[in-house]
FISEBA-317694 format. One record per residue: x, y, z of N, C-alpha, C in turn; residue in three letters. Coordinates in steps of 0.1 Angstrom, whole numbers, padded with zeros to 4 digits, always signed. Layout:
BEGIN
XYZXYZXYZALA...
// end
This chain:
BEGIN
+0008-0012+0000+0000+0000+0000+0009+0013+0000UNK+0005+0023-0008+0012+0035-0008+0007+0044+0003UNK+0016+0047+0012+0012+0056+0023+0013+0071+0019UNK+0008+0080+0027+0009+0094+0024+0023+0099+0023UNK+0032+0093+0032+0046+0097+0031+0052+0092+0018UNK+0049+0079+0014+0054+0074+0001+0049+0083-0010UNK+0036+0087-0010+0031+0095-0021+0038+0109-0022UNK+0041+0115-0010+0048+0127-0010+0062+0127-0017UNK+0068+0115-0015+0081+0114-0022+0080+0109-0036UNK+0070+0101-0039+0068+0095-0052+0065+0106-0062UNK+0057+0116-0058+0053+0127-0067+0059+0141-0062UNK+0071+0140-0056+0078+0152-0052+0083+0160-0064UNK+0086+0173-0062+0093+0181-0072+0108+0178-0073UNK+0113+0169-0064+0127+0165-0064+0129+0153-0073UNK+0139+0154-0082+0142+0143-0091+0147+0131-0082UNK+0156+0134-0073+0162+0123-0065+0151+0116-0057UNK+0141+0124-0051+0131+0118-0043+0122+0109-0051UNK+0118+0114-0063+0109+0106-0071+0116+0093-0075UNK+0128+0094-0079+0135+0082-0084+0137+0072-0073UNK+0141+0077-0061+0143+0068-0050+0130+0061-0045UNK+0120+0069-0045+0107+0064-0040+0101+0053-0050UNK+0103+0056-0063+0098+0046-0073+0106+0033-0072UNK+0119+0034-0070+0127+0022-0069+0125+0014-0056UNK+0120+0021-0046+0117+0015-0033+0103+0008-0032UNK+0095+0011-0042+0081+0005-0042+0081-0010-0042UNK+0073-0015-0033+0071-0030-0033+0062-0034-0045UNK+0062-0046-0049+0054-0051-0060+0039-0049-0057UNK+0034-0051-0045+0020-0048-0042+0016-0033-0044UNK+0026-0025-0039+0023-0010-0040+0023-0006-0055UNK+0032-0011-0063+0033-0008-0077+0020-0013-0084UNK+0016-0025-0081+0003-0030-0086-0009-0021-0083UNK-0009-0017-0070-0020-0008-0066-0020+0005-0074UNK-0008+0011-0076-0007+0023-0084-0011+0021-0099UNK-0008+0010-0105-0012+0007-0118-0027+0004-0119UNK-0033-0002-0109-0047-0005-0109-0055+0009-0109UNK-0050+0018-0101-0057+0031-0100-0055+0039-0113UNK-0043+0038-0119-0040+0045-0131-0050+0041-0143UNK-0052+0028-0143-0060+0023-0155-0075+0021-0151UNK-0079+0027-0140-0093+0024-0135-0104+0026-0146UNK-0103+0036-0153-0113+0039-0164-0107+0039-0178UNK-0096+0031-0180-0090+0030-0193-0100+0023-0202UNK-0104+0029-0214-0114+0023-0222-0108+0012-0232UNK-0099+0004-0227-0094-0007-0235-0088-0018-0225UNK-0086-0030-0230-0081-0041-0222-0066-0040-0219UNK-0059-0035-0229-0044-0035-0228-0039-0020-0227UNK-0027-0019-0222-0021-0006-0222-0020-0001-0236UNK-0024+0011-0239-0026+0015-0253-0012+0019-0259UNK-0012+0018-0272-0001+0023-0280+0001+0038-0278UNK+0014+0042-0276+0016+0056-0274+0017+0060-0259UNK+0015+0051-0250+0015+0054-0236+0028+0049-0230UNK+0039+0056-0232+0052+0052-0228+0057+0061-0216UNK+0056+0056-0204+0059+0065-0193+0062+0057-0181UNK+0069+0063-0171+0070+0057-0158+0058+0062-0150UNK+0056+0057-0138+0044+0060-0130+0045+0074-0124UNK+0057+0080-0124+0059+0093-0117+0068+0102-0125UNK+0066+0105-0137+0075+0113-0145+0075+0127-0140UNK+0086+0133-0139+0087+0148-0137+0084+0156-0149UNK+0088+0150-0161+0086+0157-0174+0079+0147-0183UNK+0068+0153-0190+0061+0145-0200+0060+0153-0213UNK+0060+0145-0224+0056+0151-0237+0042+0145-0240UNK+0033+0153-0246+0020+0149-0250+0018+0153-0264UNK+0015+0143-0273+0012+0146-0287-0002+0143-0290UNK-0006+0147-0302-0020+0144-0306-0021+0130-0310UNK-0012+0125-0318-0012+0111-0323+0002+0106-0324UNK+0005+0093-0326+0018+0088-0328+0025+0091-0341UNK+0018+0097-0350+0024+0100-0363+0021+0089-0373UNK+0026+0091-0385+0024+0082-0396+0031+0069-0395UNK+0026+0058-0399+0032+0045-0399+0044+0044-0409UNK+0044+0054-0418+0055+0054-0428+0068+0056-0422UNK+0069+0062-0410+0082+0065-0404+0088+0052-0398UNK+0081+0041-0398+0087+0029-0392+0091+0019-0403UNK+0102+0012-0400+0107+0002-0409+0104-0012-0403UNK+0099-0021-0410+0095-0034-0405+0081-0033-0399UNK+0079-0042-0389+0065-0043-0383+0062-0031-0375UNK+0050-0025-0377+0046-0013-0370+0042-0018-0356UNK+0049-0012-0346+0047-0016-0332+0033-0012-0327UNK+0026-0004-0334+0012+0000-0330+0003-0012-0330UNK+0007-0022-0336-0002-0034-0337-0001-0042-0324UNK+0009-0039-0315+0011-0046-0302+0008-0037-0291UNK+0002-0042-0280+0000-0034-0268+0013-0030-0262UNK+0013-0019-0254+0025-0014-0247+0026-0021-0234UNK+0039-0021-0229+0041-0025-0215+0035-0015-0206UNK+0032-0020-0194+0027-0011-0183+0037+0000-0179UNK+0033+0011-0174+0043+0021-0169+0053+0015-0159UNK+0065+0020-0159+0076+0014-0151+0077+0022-0138UNK+0085+0017-0129+0088+0024-0117+0103+0024-0115UNK+0109+0036-0116+0124+0037-0113+0133+0033-0124UNK+0127+0030-0136+0135+0027-0148+0128+0032-0160UNK+0135+0034-0171+0129+0039-0183+0119+0029-0189UNK+0108+0035-0195+0099+0026-0202+0106+0020-0214UNK+0104+0007-0217+0112+0001-0228+0109+0007-0241UNK+0098+0014-0244+0095+0019-0257+0105+0031-0260UNK+0111+0037-0250+0120+0048-0253+0132+0043-0261UNK+0136+0030-0259+0147+0025-0266+0143+0022-0281UNK+0130+0017-0282+0125+0015-0296+0125+0028-0304UNK+0120+0039-0297+0119+0052-0303+0133+0057-0308UNK+0143+0054-0300+0156+0058-0303+0161+0052-0316UNK+0158+0039-0318+0163+0031-0329+0155+0035-0342UNK+0142+0038-0340+0134+0039-0352+0131+0053-0358UNK+0130+0063-0350+0125+0076-0355+0133+0088-0350UNK+0134+0098-0358+0140+0111-0354+0132+0117-0342UNK+0119+0115-0341+0111+0119-0330+0116+0114-0317UNK+0120+0101-0317+0125+0096-0304+0138+0102-0300UNK+0147+0105-0310+0159+0112-0307+0156+0126-0300UNK+0146+0133-0305+0143+0146-0300+0137+0146-0286UNK+0128+0137-0283+0122+0137-0270+0132+0132-0260UNK+0140+0123-0264+0151+0118-0254+0161+0130-0251UNK+0164+0138-0262+0172+0149-0260+0166+0159-0249UNK+0153+0161-0251+0146+0170-0241+0147+0164-0227UNK+0145+0151-0226+0145+0145-0212+0159+0146-0206UNK+0170+0144-0214+0183+0145-0209+0186+0160-0205UNK+0183+0169-0214+0186+0183-0212+0180+0189-0199UNK+0167+0185-0197+0160+0190-0185+0163+0183-0172UNK+0164+0170-0173+0164+0161-0161+0178+0156-0157UNK+0187+0155-0166+0200+0150-0163+0209+0160-0156UNK+0207+0162-0143+0214+0172-0135+0221+0165-0123UNK+0230+0172-0117+0237+0167-0105+0243+0153-0108UNK+0240+0143-0100+0246+0130-0102+0237+0121-0110UNK+0226+0126-0115+0216+0117-0122+0223+0113-0136UNK+0221+0100-0139+0226+0095-0152+0216+0097-0163UNK+0220+0094-0175+0210+0094-0186+0199+0085-0184UNK+0201+0073-0179+0190+0063-0176+0181+0069-0166UNK+0187+0075-0156+0178+0081-0145+0169+0092-0151UNK+0174+0100-0160+0166+0110-0167+0154+0103-0174UNK+0157+0093-0182+0146+0086-0189+0136+0079-0179UNK+0140+0075-0168+0131+0069-0158+0122+0079-0152UNK+0125+0092-0154+0116+0103-0149+0109+0110-0160UNK+0107+0103-0171+0102+0109-0183+0090+0100-0188UNK+0081+0107-0195+0070+0100-0202+0066+0106-0215UNK+0062+0098-0224+0057+0103-0237+0043+0097-0240UNK+0033+0104-0241+0019+0098-0244+0012+0106-0255UNK+0001+0101-0259-0007+0107-0270-0021+0108-0266UNK-0028+0117-0272-0043+0119-0270-0051+0108-0278UNK-0046+0103-0289-0053+0094-0297-0042+0084-0303UNK-0044+0071-0301-0034+0061-0305-0035+0058-0320UNK-0044+0064-0328-0045+0061-0342-0034+0068-0350UNK-0030+0062-0361-0019+0068-0369-0024+0079-0377UNK-0016+0090-0378-0019+0101-0387-0006+0109-0389UNK-0004+0114-0401+0008+0122-0404+0007+0136-0400UNK-0006+0142-0398-0007+0156-0396-0016+0158-0383UNK-0010+0164-0373-0017+0165-0360-0031+0172-0361UNK-0032+0182-0369-0045+0190-0369-0056+0182-0376UNK-0052+0171-0383-0062+0163-0390-0067+0151-0382UNK-0062+0149-0370-0065+0138-0361-0079+0140-0355UNK-0088+0130-0357-0101+0131-0351-0100+0124-0337UNK-0099+0132-0326-0096+0126-0313-0108+0119-0308UNK-0106+0107-0302-0116+0100-0295-0117+0106-0281UNK-0128+0114-0277-0128+0121-0265-0128+0112-0252UNK-0133+0100-0254-0133+0090-0242-0118+0087-0239UNK-0111+0083-0249-0097+0079-0247-0088+0091-0242UNK-0090+0102-0249-0082+0114-0246-0085+0119-0232UNK-0098+0118-0228-0102+0122-0214-0095+0113-0204UNK-0094+0100-0207-0086+0091-0197-0071+0095-0197UNK-0065+0098-0208-0051+0102-0208-0049+0115-0200UNK-0057+0125-0202-0055+0137-0194-0058+0136-0179UNK-0068+0128-0176-0070+0126-0162-0059+0118-0155UNK-0054+0108-0163-0042+0100-0158-0030+0109-0155UNK-0028+0119-0164-0017+0128-0162-0020+0137-0150UNK-0032+0142-0149-0035+0152-0138-0036+0145-0124UNK-0042+0133-0123-0045+0127-0111-0035+0117-0106UNK-0028+0110-0115-0019+0099-0111-0005+0101-0115UNK-0001+0105-0127+0012+0106-0131+0019+0119-0125UNK+0011+0130-0125+0015+0142-0118+0029+0148-0122UNK+0031+0150-0135+0044+0156-0139+0045+0171-0134UNK+0057+0175-0133+0059+0190-0130+0058+0198-0143UNK+0061+0192-0154+0060+0199-0167+0054+0190-0177UNK+0044+0195-0184+0037+0188-0195+0039+0196-0208UNK+0047+0190-0217+0051+0196-0230+0042+0191-0240UNK+0033+0200-0246+0024+0197-0256+0030+0199-0270UNK+0030+0189-0278+0037+0190-0291+0026+0190-0303UNK+0027+0199-0312+0018+0200-0323+0004+0203-0320UNK+0001+0211-0309-0012+0213-0305-0017+0228-0307UNK-0008+0236-0312-0012+0250-0313-0024+0253-0322UNK-0025+0244-0332-0036+0246-0342-0048+0236-0340UNK-0047+0228-0329-0057+0218-0327-0068+0222-0317UNK-0079+0226-0321-0090+0232-0312-0095+0222-0303UNK-0097+0209-0307-0103+0199-0298-0094+0196-0287UNK-0081+0195-0290-0071+0192-0280-0071+0203-0269UNK-0072+0216-0274-0072+0227-0264-0085+0226-0256UNK-0096+0223-0262-0109+0222-0255-0108+0211-0244UNK-0102+0200-0247-0101+0189-0237-0091+0193-0226UNK-0081+0200-0229-0072+0205-0219-0079+0215-0209UNK-0087+0224-0215-0095+0233-0207-0105+0226-0198UNK-0111+0215-0203-0120+0208-0194-0113+0201-0183UNK-0101+0197-0185-0094+0188-0175-0086+0196-0165UNK-0080+0207-0169-0070+0214-0160-0076+0228-0156UNK-0079+0229-0143-0083+0243-0139-0072+0252-0140UNK-0075+0264-0146-0064+0274-0148-0059+0274-0162UNK-0062+0264-0170-0058+0264-0184-0069+0271-0193UNK-0065+0281-0199-0074+0288-0209-0066+0291-0221UNK-0069+0284-0232-0061+0284-0244-0057+0299-0249UNK-0067+0308-0248-0065+0321-0253-0057+0330-0244UNK-0054+0325-0231-0048+0334-0221-0037+0327-0214UNK-0025+0325-0221-0014+0318-0214-0008+0327-0203UNK-0003+0321-0193+0003+0329-0182+0017+0335-0186UNK+0023+0329-0196+0035+0334-0201+0038+0330-0216UNK+0044+0339-0223+0048+0336-0237+0062+0341-0239UNK+0071+0331-0242+0085+0334-0243+0090+0332-0257UNK+0097+0341-0263+0102+0340-0276+0113+0329-0277UNK+0113+0322-0288+0124+0312-0290+0136+0319-0296UNK+0145+0323-0287+0156+0332-0291+0166+0327-0301UNK+0167+0313-0301+0178+0307-0309+0174+0306-0324UNK+0162+0310-0327+0157+0309-0341+0152+0323-0345UNK+0159+0330-0354+0155+0344-0357+0146+0345-0369UNK+0144+0335-0377+0137+0336-0389+0122+0338-0388UNK+0116+0334-0377+0102+0336-0375+0099+0338-0360UNK+0087+0343-0357+0084+0346-0343+0078+0334-0336UNK+0086+0323-0334+0082+0312-0326+0082+0314-0311UNK+0073+0309-0304+0072+0311-0289+0069+0299-0282UNK+0073+0299-0269+0068+0289-0259+0056+0295-0252UNK+0045+0289-0252+0033+0294-0245+0032+0285-0232UNK+0029+0291-0221+0030+0284-0208+0018+0288-0199UNK+0012+0278-0192+0002+0279-0183+0006+0272-0170UNK+0003+0279-0159+0006+0273-0145-0007+0269-0139UNK-0009+0256-0137-0021+0250-0132-0018+0242-0120UNK-0029+0238-0113-0027+0230-0101-0036+0218-0101UNK-0030+0206-0098-0038+0194-0098-0046+0192-0085UNK-0054+0181-0084-0062+0179-0073-0055+0176-0060UNK-0042+0172-0061-0034+0169-0049-0026+0181-0045UNK-0029+0193-0051-0021+0205-0048-0008+0205-0055UNK-0006+0196-0065+0006+0196-0073+0006+0206-0084UNK+0017+0213-0086+0018+0223-0096+0022+0217-0109UNK+0016+0221-0120+0019+0216-0133+0021+0228-0143UNK+0032+0229-0150+0033+0239-0160+0031+0232-0173UNK+0020+0236-0180+0016+0231-0193+0023+0240-0204UNK+0030+0234-0213+0037+0242-0223+0033+0238-0237UNK+0030+0248-0246+0028+0245-0260+0042+0249-0266UNK+0049+0238-0271+0062+0240-0277+0061+0248-0290UNK+0072+0255-0293+0071+0264-0305+0066+0257-0318UNK+0070+0245-0320+0067+0238-0332+0068+0223-0330UNK+0061+0215-0338+0062+0200-0337+0077+0196-0340UNK+0082+0185-0333+0095+0181-0335+0098+0177-0350UNK+0088+0173-0357+0091+0168-0371+0089+0179-0381UNK+0087+0191-0377+0085+0202-0386+0096+0213-0385UNK+0098+0220-0396+0108+0231-0396+0104+0241-0385UNK+0114+0246-0378+0128+0245-0380+0134+0233-0373UNK+0126+0224-0366+0131+0214-0358+0135+0201-0366UNK+0134+0202-0379+0140+0192-0388+0155+0192-0386UNK+0160+0204-0381+0175+0204-0378+0176+0201-0363UNK+0184+0191-0360+0185+0187-0346+0192+0198-0337UNK+0201+0205-0342+0208+0215-0334+0198+0226-0330UNK+0188+0229-0338+0178+0239-0334+0169+0234-0324UNK+0165+0221-0325+0157+0214-0314+0165+0214-0301UNK+0177+0211-0302+0185+0211-0289+0186+0225-0283UNK+0187+0235-0291+0187+0249-0286+0174+0252-0279UNK+0163+0247-0284+0150+0249-0277+0149+0242-0264UNK+0155+0230-0263+0155+0222-0251+0164+0230-0241UNK+0175+0235-0245+0184+0243-0236+0177+0255-0231UNK+0170+0262-0240+0163+0275-0235+0152+0271-0225UNK+0145+0260-0227+0135+0257-0218+0141+0252-0204UNK+0152+0245-0205+0158+0240-0193+0164+0252-0185UNK+0169+0262-0192+0175+0273-0185+0164+0281-0177UNK+0152+0281-0183+0141+0289-0177+0134+0281-0166UNK+0134+0268-0167+0127+0260-0157+0135+0250-0149UNK+0148+0250-0151+0156+0240-0143+0154+0241-0128UNK+0152+0253-0123+0151+0255-0108+0138+0249-0103UNK+0128+0246-0112+0115+0240-0108+0118+0225-0103UNK+0128+0219-0108+0131+0205-0105+0144+0205-0096UNK+0141+0204-0083+0153+0204-0074+0158+0190-0072UNK+0170+0189-0069+0176+0175-0066+0172+0171-0052UNK
// end
């Protein structure tokens, strides 16, 4: 059973505390956490696109997993995902690294923000999650027809159970339904009124910005929701060095939010 003290450490703002608490969880306590997480999951298996630990400090949220054309060989979307992990990286992060440029970019974000102090690269990935609002394949985020039942479960799981400190939304600036679902789920999120808007200084050719909202979860946990300047697969982030610069700017602004 997860006690109140365990919960305080498991979902702390401290990277060290989250990691240590996850690794100290007993099998019964981990099973309990997973049962609560999937309580109203509208499918029998862990869905494709739900690659996370049970207590990520940093999460990326996309509209869909993207086009199947980006994969060589068997499309892994045909298989269920493993359950969320505790104290170790979700195995799909390794698959993403081998198969797609998207995987390289989100792993770079995890390393840049989370690999501080004595934390290793694997520690950073153990505190990271990548999920999607709809598991169906689509090449263009704004064309995805989101299933509201599934997307509602994803957002409630983030808010109530996973409790990240930062939620990075990718490819959502032009998706009205995704914004509406975020507004329904997170008190304090209003798409038209971000709490902060920060220019992406490392790219001068257009006025790209980070839009940010500070919200609070039902357990009193603070979450910063971020609309990233552009989707990882679109210009200018087709160049990896520009993506890395965006990660570094974000880490410089929010690194103090994640204490060791």
